[in-house]
N, CA, C and O atoms as a GROMACS GRO file, in nm:
protein
  392
    1MET      N    1  -2.420   1.509   2.220
    1MET     CA    2  -2.401   1.388   2.154
    1MET      C    3  -2.298   1.406   2.045
    1MET      O    4  -2.307   1.498   1.964
    2ALA      N    5  -2.197   1.313   2.041
    2ALA     CA    6  -2.095   1.323   1.940
    2ALA      C    7  -2.151   1.291   1.796
    2ALA      O    8  -2.242   1.211   1.776
    3THR      N    9  -2.088   1.360   1.703
    3THR     CA   10  -2.135   1.334   1.566
    3THR      C   11  -2.037   1.228   1.506
    3THR      O   12  -1.915   1.241   1.516
    4THR      N   13  -2.095   1.124   1.443
    4THR     CA   14  -2.006   1.019   1.386
    4THR      C   15  -1.943   1.077   1.256
    4THR      O   16  -1.989   1.178   1.202
    5PRO      N   17  -1.839   1.010   1.210
    5PRO     CA   18  -1.772   1.056   1.085
    5PRO      C   19  -1.867   1.050   0.967
    5PRO      O   20  -1.870   1.138   0.881
    6GLU      N   21  -1.944   0.942   0.968
    6GLU     CA   22  -2.045   0.932   0.854
    6GLU      C   23  -2.152   1.042   0.854
    6GLU      O   24  -2.194   1.089   0.747
    7ALA      N   25  -2.196   1.083   0.971
    7ALA     CA   26  -2.293   1.187   0.996
    7ALA      C   27  -2.230   1.320   0.941
    7ALA      O   28  -2.300   1.400   0.879
    8LYS      N   29  -2.101   1.339   0.965
    8LYS     CA   30  -2.026   1.454   0.918
    8LYS      C   31  -2.025   1.462   0.766
    8LYS      O   32  -2.038   1.570   0.709
    9VAL      N   33  -2.008   1.345   0.700
    9VAL     CA   34  -2.005   1.339   0.551
    9VAL      C   35  -2.147   1.373   0.500
    9VAL      O   36  -2.162   1.448   0.404
   10LYS      N   37  -2.249   1.318   0.565
   10LYS     CA   38  -2.382   1.341   0.515
   10LYS      C   39  -2.417   1.496   0.532
   10LYS      O   40  -2.481   1.556   0.445
   11LYS      N   41  -2.375   1.552   0.638
   11LYS     CA   42  -2.399   1.693   0.657
   11LYS      C   43  -2.332   1.774   0.551
   11LYS      O   44  -2.392   1.867   0.498
   12ARG      N   45  -2.211   1.745   0.518
   12ARG     CA   46  -2.138   1.816   0.415
   12ARG      C   47  -2.202   1.798   0.279
   12ARG      O   48  -2.214   1.892   0.201
   13VAL      N   49  -2.243   1.671   0.253
   13VAL     CA   50  -2.309   1.647   0.129
   13VAL      C   51  -2.435   1.727   0.111
   13VAL      O   52  -2.459   1.783   0.004
   14LYS      N   53  -2.516   1.735   0.214
   14LYS     CA   54  -2.639   1.817   0.216
   14LYS      C   55  -2.608   1.960   0.199
   14LYS      O   56  -2.687   2.031   0.136
   15GLU      N   57  -2.499   2.009   0.251
   15GLU     CA   58  -2.455   2.153   0.236
   15GLU      C   59  -2.430   2.179   0.079
   15GLU      O   60  -2.480   2.274   0.020
   16ILE      N   61  -2.353   2.088   0.023
   16ILE     CA   62  -2.319   2.099  -0.124
   16ILE      C   63  -2.440   2.094  -0.201
   16ILE      O   64  -2.457   2.175  -0.291
   17LEU      N   65  -2.530   2.001  -0.173
   17LEU     CA   66  -2.650   1.985  -0.255
   17LEU      C   67  -2.740   2.107  -0.234
   17LEU      O   68  -2.799   2.158  -0.330
   18ASP      N   69  -2.751   2.154  -0.113
   18ASP     CA   70  -2.833   2.284  -0.094
   18ASP      C   71  -2.768   2.400  -0.179
   18ASP      O   72  -2.840   2.468  -0.252
   19ARG      N   73  -2.644   2.421  -0.170
   19ARG     CA   74  -2.578   2.532  -0.238
   19ARG      C   75  -2.606   2.518  -0.392
   19ARG      O   76  -2.624   2.618  -0.461
   20ALA      N   77  -2.608   2.394  -0.441
   20ALA     CA   78  -2.631   2.376  -0.595
   20ALA      C   79  -2.779   2.384  -0.623
   20ALA      O   80  -2.818   2.387  -0.740
   21GLN      N   81  -2.866   2.387  -0.522
   21GLN     CA   82  -3.008   2.388  -0.527
   21GLN      C   83  -3.060   2.266  -0.599
   21GLN      O   84  -3.152   2.274  -0.681
   22ALA      N   85  -3.000   2.155  -0.566
   22ALA     CA   86  -3.043   2.017  -0.613
   22ALA      C   87  -3.170   1.978  -0.533
   22ALA      O   88  -3.192   2.020  -0.419
   23TYR      N   89  -3.249   1.898  -0.598
   23TYR     CA   90  -3.357   1.834  -0.528
   23TYR      C   91  -3.299   1.708  -0.466
   23TYR      O   92  -3.225   1.637  -0.534
   24TYR      N   93  -3.331   1.676  -0.340
   24TYR     CA   94  -3.282   1.550  -0.285
   24TYR      C   95  -3.369   1.519  -0.156
   24TYR      O   96  -3.435   1.606  -0.100
   25PHE      N   97  -3.364   1.394  -0.118
   25PHE     CA   98  -3.421   1.352   0.014
   25PHE      C   99  -3.343   1.231   0.068
   25PHE      O  100  -3.264   1.167  -0.002
   26MET      N  101  -3.368   1.205   0.191
   26MET     CA  102  -3.310   1.093   0.253
   26MET      C  103  -3.409   0.984   0.283
   26MET      O  104  -3.490   1.006   0.373
   27PRO      N  105  -3.414   0.867   0.215
   27PRO     CA  106  -3.517   0.772   0.234
   27PRO      C  107  -3.526   0.725   0.382
   27PRO      O  108  -3.426   0.719   0.454
   28ALA      N  109  -3.641   0.695   0.421
   28ALA     CA  110  -3.662   0.645   0.559
   28ALA      C  111  -3.601   0.509   0.566
   28ALA      O  112  -3.608   0.428   0.474
   29THR      N  113  -3.541   0.487   0.680
   29THR     CA  114  -3.482   0.344   0.704
   29THR      C  115  -3.559   0.290   0.826
   29THR      O  116  -3.652   0.351   0.877
   30GLY      N  117  -3.512   0.166   0.871
   30GLY     CA  118  -3.565   0.105   0.987
   30GLY      C  119  -3.675   0.008   0.950
   30GLY      O  120  -3.774  -0.004   1.022
   31GLY      N  121  -3.660  -0.062   0.840
   31GLY     CA  122  -3.748  -0.165   0.812
   31GLY      C  123  -3.865  -0.128   0.728
   31GLY      O  124  -3.942  -0.217   0.691
   32TYR      N  125  -3.883  -0.006   0.695
   32TYR     CA  126  -3.997   0.035   0.613
   32TYR      C  127  -3.971   0.045   0.464
   32TYR      O  128  -4.063   0.050   0.383
   33GLY      N  129  -3.838   0.047   0.428
   33GLY     CA  130  -3.801   0.052   0.290
   33GLY      C  131  -3.729  -0.071   0.249
   33GLY      O  132  -3.719  -0.169   0.322
   34ARG      N  133  -3.677  -0.063   0.123
   34ARG     CA  134  -3.599  -0.172   0.068
   34ARG      C  135  -3.456  -0.160   0.119
   34ARG      O  136  -3.399  -0.051   0.115
   35SER      N  137  -3.397  -0.268   0.166
   35SER     CA  138  -3.256  -0.264   0.208
   35SER      C  139  -3.156  -0.235   0.104
   35SER      O  140  -3.170  -0.282  -0.009
   36GLY      N  141  -3.056  -0.160   0.134
   36GLY     CA  142  -2.949  -0.126   0.042
   36GLY      C  143  -2.966   0.008  -0.035
   36GLY      O  144  -2.878   0.055  -0.107
   37ILE      N  145  -3.086   0.065  -0.015
   37ILE     CA  146  -3.104   0.204  -0.083
   37ILE      C  147  -3.002   0.306  -0.036
   37ILE      O  148  -2.978   0.316   0.084
   38PRO      N  149  -2.940   0.380  -0.126
   38PRO     CA  150  -2.842   0.477  -0.087
   38PRO      C  151  -2.895   0.580   0.013
   38PRO      O  152  -3.016   0.600   0.024
   39ASP      N  153  -2.806   0.645   0.085
   39ASP     CA  154  -2.841   0.743   0.184
   39ASP      C  155  -2.921   0.863   0.132
   39ASP      O  156  -3.014   0.910   0.197
   40ILE      N  157  -2.882   0.911   0.014
   40ILE     CA  158  -2.942   1.031  -0.043
   40ILE      C  159  -2.982   1.003  -0.180
   40ILE      O  160  -2.907   0.942  -0.255
   41ILE      N  161  -3.107   1.048  -0.219
   41ILE     CA  162  -3.161   1.023  -0.350
   41ILE      C  163  -3.200   1.166  -0.397
   41ILE      O  164  -3.253   1.247  -0.321
   42GLY      N  165  -3.170   1.194  -0.527
   42GLY     CA  166  -3.207   1.323  -0.579
   42GLY      C  167  -3.203   1.334  -0.731
   42GLY      O  168  -3.188   1.235  -0.803
   43CYS      N  169  -3.219   1.460  -0.776
   43CYS     CA  170  -3.221   1.497  -0.918
   43CYS      C  171  -3.158   1.631  -0.930
   43CYS      O  172  -3.183   1.720  -0.848
   44PHE      N  173  -3.075   1.649  -1.034
   44PHE     CA  174  -3.006   1.770  -1.068
   44PHE      C  175  -2.988   1.780  -1.219
   44PHE      O  176  -2.933   1.692  -1.285
   45CYS      N  177  -3.037   1.891  -1.269
   45CYS     CA  178  -3.023   1.909  -1.414
   45CYS      C  179  -3.089   1.799  -1.499
   45CYS      O  180  -3.046   1.767  -1.610
   46GLY      N  181  -3.194   1.743  -1.440
   46GLY     CA  182  -3.269   1.638  -1.508
   46GLY      C  183  -3.214   1.495  -1.490
   46GLY      O  184  -3.267   1.397  -1.542
   47VAL      N  185  -3.104   1.490  -1.413
   47VAL     CA  186  -3.036   1.360  -1.396
   47VAL      C  187  -3.058   1.305  -1.253
   47VAL      O  188  -3.028   1.373  -1.155
   48PHE      N  189  -3.116   1.172  -1.243
   48PHE     CA  190  -3.136   1.111  -1.124
   48PHE      C  191  -2.997   1.069  -1.064
   48PHE      O  192  -2.911   1.014  -1.134
   49PHE      N  193  -2.980   1.097  -0.933
   49PHE     CA  194  -2.862   1.058  -0.868
   49PHE      C  195  -2.891   0.991  -0.728
   49PHE      O  196  -2.997   1.007  -0.668
   50ALA      N  197  -2.790   0.919  -0.686
   50ALA     CA  198  -2.797   0.857  -0.556
   50ALA      C  199  -2.658   0.864  -0.493
   50ALA      O  200  -2.557   0.844  -0.560
   51ILE      N  201  -2.654   0.894  -0.360
   51ILE     CA  202  -2.527   0.900  -0.288
   51ILE      C  203  -2.526   0.808  -0.173
   51ILE      O  204  -2.616   0.813  -0.089
   52GLU      N  205  -2.424   0.721  -0.164
   52GLU     CA  206  -2.400   0.646  -0.050
   52GLU      C  207  -2.282   0.706   0.034
   52GLU      O  208  -2.169   0.711  -0.013
   53CYS      N  209  -2.308   0.748   0.151
   53CYS     CA  210  -2.209   0.810   0.233
   53CYS      C  211  -2.138   0.698   0.324
   53CYS      O  212  -2.202   0.609   0.379
   54LYS      N  213  -2.012   0.712   0.332
   54LYS     CA  214  -1.932   0.622   0.417
   54LYS      C  215  -1.828   0.694   0.493
   54LYS      O  216  -1.780   0.797   0.446
   55ALA      N  217  -1.791   0.646   0.605
   55ALA     CA  218  -1.677   0.698   0.689
   55ALA      C  219  -1.554   0.631   0.646
   55ALA      O  220  -1.556   0.514   0.611
   56GLY      N  221  -1.445   0.702   0.647
   56GLY     CA  222  -1.308   0.643   0.621
   56GLY      C  223  -1.310   0.569   0.495
   56GLY      O  224  -1.359   0.623   0.396
   57LYS      N  225  -1.261   0.449   0.488
   57LYS     CA  226  -1.251   0.366   0.376
   57LYS      C  227  -1.358   0.270   0.365
   57LYS      O  228  -1.345   0.170   0.294
   58GLY      N  229  -1.473   0.296   0.436
   58GLY     CA  230  -1.584   0.204   0.439
   58GLY      C  231  -1.634   0.172   0.300
   58GLY      O  232  -1.636   0.258   0.212
   59LYS      N  233  -1.674   0.047   0.281
   59LYS     CA  234  -1.720   0.007   0.150
   59LYS      C  235  -1.873  -0.031   0.156
   59LYS      O  236  -1.923  -0.068   0.262
   60PRO      N  237  -1.940  -0.020   0.050
   60PRO     CA  238  -2.087  -0.054   0.047
   60PRO      C  239  -2.098  -0.200   0.073
   60PRO      O  240  -2.011  -0.282   0.041
   61THR      N  241  -2.212  -0.230   0.135
   61THR     CA  242  -2.249  -0.373   0.159
   61THR      C  243  -2.291  -0.428   0.022
   61THR      O  244  -2.302  -0.355  -0.076
   62ALA      N  245  -2.314  -0.558   0.022
   62ALA     CA  246  -2.353  -0.621  -0.105
   62ALA      C  247  -2.486  -0.570  -0.153
   62ALA      O  248  -2.504  -0.552  -0.273
   63LEU      N  249  -2.582  -0.545  -0.063
   63LEU     CA  250  -2.711  -0.488  -0.096
   63LEU      C  251  -2.696  -0.355  -0.150
   63LEU      O  252  -2.763  -0.322  -0.248
   64GLN      N  253  -2.611  -0.272  -0.092
   64GLN     CA  254  -2.590  -0.135  -0.138
   64GLN      C  255  -2.525  -0.143  -0.277
   64GLN      O  256  -2.564  -0.066  -0.365
   65GLU      N  257  -2.433  -0.227  -0.302
   65GLU     CA  258  -2.364  -0.241  -0.424
   65GLU      C  259  -2.469  -0.282  -0.534
   65GLU      O  260  -2.464  -0.235  -0.648
   66ARG      N  261  -2.554  -0.365  -0.497
   66ARG     CA  262  -2.662  -0.415  -0.592
   66ARG      C  263  -2.748  -0.292  -0.636
   66ARG      O  264  -2.776  -0.273  -0.754
   67GLU      N  265  -2.786  -0.210  -0.538
   67GLU     CA  266  -2.881  -0.090  -0.568
   67GLU      C  267  -2.803   0.006  -0.650
   67GLU      O  268  -2.858   0.057  -0.748
   68ILE      N  269  -2.673   0.036  -0.618
   68ILE     CA  270  -2.590   0.123  -0.698
   68ILE      C  271  -2.584   0.080  -0.835
   68ILE      O  272  -2.603   0.162  -0.925
   69ASN      N  273  -2.557  -0.049  -0.861
   69ASN     CA  274  -2.550  -0.104  -0.993
   69ASN      C  275  -2.681  -0.097  -1.068
   69ASN      O  276  -2.679  -0.075  -1.189
   70LYS      N  277  -2.796  -0.115  -1.004
   70LYS     CA  278  -2.922  -0.101  -1.066
   70LYS      C  279  -2.951   0.047  -1.115
   70LYS      O  280  -3.006   0.072  -1.222
   71ILE      N  281  -2.907   0.143  -1.026
   71ILE     CA  282  -2.930   0.280  -1.058
   71ILE      C  283  -2.836   0.318  -1.182
   71ILE      O  284  -2.879   0.386  -1.276
   72ARG      N  285  -2.714   0.274  -1.178
   72ARG     CA  286  -2.625   0.302  -1.294
   72ARG      C  287  -2.681   0.235  -1.427
   72ARG      O  288  -2.683   0.297  -1.534
   73ASN      N  289  -2.725   0.108  -1.414
   73ASN     CA  290  -2.777   0.039  -1.529
   73ASN      C  291  -2.900   0.102  -1.579
   73ASN      O  292  -2.931   0.087  -1.697
   74GLY      N  293  -2.980   0.178  -1.494
   74GLY     CA  294  -3.097   0.246  -1.534
   74GLY      C  295  -3.074   0.384  -1.592
   74GLY      O  296  -3.168   0.453  -1.633
   75GLY      N  297  -2.944   0.424  -1.596
   75GLY     CA  298  -2.910   0.553  -1.658
   75GLY      C  299  -2.886   0.664  -1.554
   75GLY      O  300  -2.860   0.779  -1.589
   76GLY      N  301  -2.897   0.627  -1.425
   76GLY     CA  302  -2.879   0.729  -1.328
   76GLY      C  303  -2.724   0.740  -1.278
   76GLY      O  304  -2.641   0.659  -1.318
   77GLN      N  305  -2.697   0.830  -1.202
   77GLN     CA  306  -2.561   0.841  -1.135
   77GLN      C  307  -2.572   0.790  -0.996
   77GLN      O  308  -2.673   0.811  -0.928
   78ALA      N  309  -2.468   0.720  -0.951
   78ALA     CA  310  -2.456   0.672  -0.816
   78ALA      C  311  -2.319   0.687  -0.770
   78ALA      O  312  -2.228   0.638  -0.836
   79TRP      N  313  -2.296   0.755  -0.656
   79TRP     CA  314  -2.160   0.790  -0.609
   79TRP      C  315  -2.147   0.745  -0.468
   79TRP      O  316  -2.243   0.748  -0.391
   80LEU      N  317  -2.027   0.703  -0.434
   80LEU     CA  318  -1.983   0.664  -0.303
   80LEU      C  319  -1.903   0.781  -0.255
   80LEU      O  320  -1.803   0.818  -0.316
   81VAL      N  321  -1.947   0.841  -0.144
   81VAL     CA  322  -1.884   0.966  -0.096
   81VAL      C  323  -1.834   0.940   0.056
   81VAL      O  324  -1.902   0.884   0.142
   82ASN      N  325  -1.705   0.990   0.073
   82ASN     CA  326  -1.648   0.976   0.206
   82ASN      C  327  -1.575   1.107   0.238
   82ASN      O  328  -1.578   1.201   0.160
   83GLU      N  329  -1.508   1.112   0.356
   83GLU     CA  330  -1.437   1.233   0.394
   83GLU      C  331  -1.332   1.268   0.294
   83GLU      O  332  -1.302   1.387   0.283
   84GLU      N  333  -1.271   1.174   0.216
   84GLU     CA  334  -1.158   1.209   0.131
   84GLU      C  335  -1.210   1.270  -0.001
   84GLU      O  336  -1.136   1.346  -0.064
   85ASN      N  337  -1.334   1.239  -0.048
   85ASN     CA  338  -1.377   1.282  -0.178
   85ASN      C  339  -1.500   1.371  -0.178
   85ASN      O  340  -1.549   1.408  -0.284
   86VAL      N  341  -1.552   1.406  -0.056
   86VAL     CA  342  -1.676   1.476  -0.046
   86VAL      C  343  -1.668   1.607  -0.112
   86VAL      O  344  -1.770   1.648  -0.168
   87GLU      N  345  -1.562   1.678  -0.112
   87GLU     CA  346  -1.549   1.808  -0.177
   87GLU      C  347  -1.551   1.802  -0.336
   87GLU      O  348  -1.564   1.903  -0.404
   88GLN      N  349  -1.536   1.675  -0.389
   88GLN     CA  350  -1.541   1.655  -0.532
   88GLN      C  351  -1.687   1.648  -0.574
   88GLN      O  352  -1.714   1.658  -0.694
   89LEU      N  353  -1.786   1.629  -0.481
   89LEU     CA  354  -1.922   1.624  -0.522
   89LEU      C  355  -1.962   1.743  -0.601
   89LEU      O  356  -2.035   1.726  -0.699
   90HIS      N  357  -1.923   1.860  -0.568
   90HIS     CA  358  -1.960   1.981  -0.637
   90HIS      C  359  -1.923   1.964  -0.790
   90HIS      O  360  -2.003   1.995  -0.879
   91ASP      N  361  -1.800   1.915  -0.815
   91ASP     CA  362  -1.757   1.895  -0.953
   91ASP      C  363  -1.847   1.786  -1.026
   91ASP      O  364  -1.878   1.797  -1.145
   92LEU      N  365  -1.881   1.691  -0.953
   92LEU     CA  366  -1.969   1.583  -1.016
   92LEU      C  367  -2.105   1.643  -1.053
   92LEU      O  368  -2.163   1.610  -1.156
   93LEU      N  369  -2.155   1.735  -0.964
   93LEU     CA  370  -2.284   1.794  -1.003
   93LEU      C  371  -2.271   1.885  -1.120
   93LEU      O  372  -2.358   1.888  -1.207
   94ILE      N  373  -2.160   1.962  -1.124
   94ILE     CA  374  -2.140   2.056  -1.231
   94ILE      C  375  -2.126   1.974  -1.364
   94ILE      O  376  -2.169   2.019  -1.470
   95GLY      N  377  -2.066   1.854  -1.355
   95GLY     CA  378  -2.062   1.767  -1.472
   95GLY      C  379  -2.193   1.722  -1.528
   95GLY      O  380  -2.198   1.668  -1.638
   96LEU      N  381  -2.301   1.743  -1.454
   96LEU     CA  382  -2.435   1.697  -1.500
   96LEU      C  383  -2.503   1.805  -1.587
   96LEU      O  384  -2.606   1.779  -1.650
   97TYR      N  385  -2.443   1.927  -1.588
   97TYR     CA  386  -2.499   2.036  -1.673
   97TYR      C  387  -2.503   1.992  -1.818
   97TYR      O  388  -2.406   1.936  -1.867
   98PRO      N  389  -2.607   2.015  -1.884
   98PRO     CA  390  -2.616   1.971  -2.029
   98PRO      C  391  -2.523   2.050  -2.119
   98PRO      O  392  -2.519   2.027  -2.240
   0.00000   0.00000   0.00000
């Protein structure tokens, strides 16, 4: 089965998070959770973060944007990650060190 571009981004994000030893999980989808929740939720250096993974120049939906804004307003970090910026995730994590 072919891997989608978004799945490749998610795989790379998980590799970076594993290397940093960050706590994270991928919320269950399919009607059991709230719509718009980012793809990956976690905590690193005491900071809550959420990552929405997109392929290409994909943009978050209105529901995803609402959740991202709620996370940021609550003091957490929320990032939109795609093939072009996925390698910058490591630097974002390092920026969370106190």
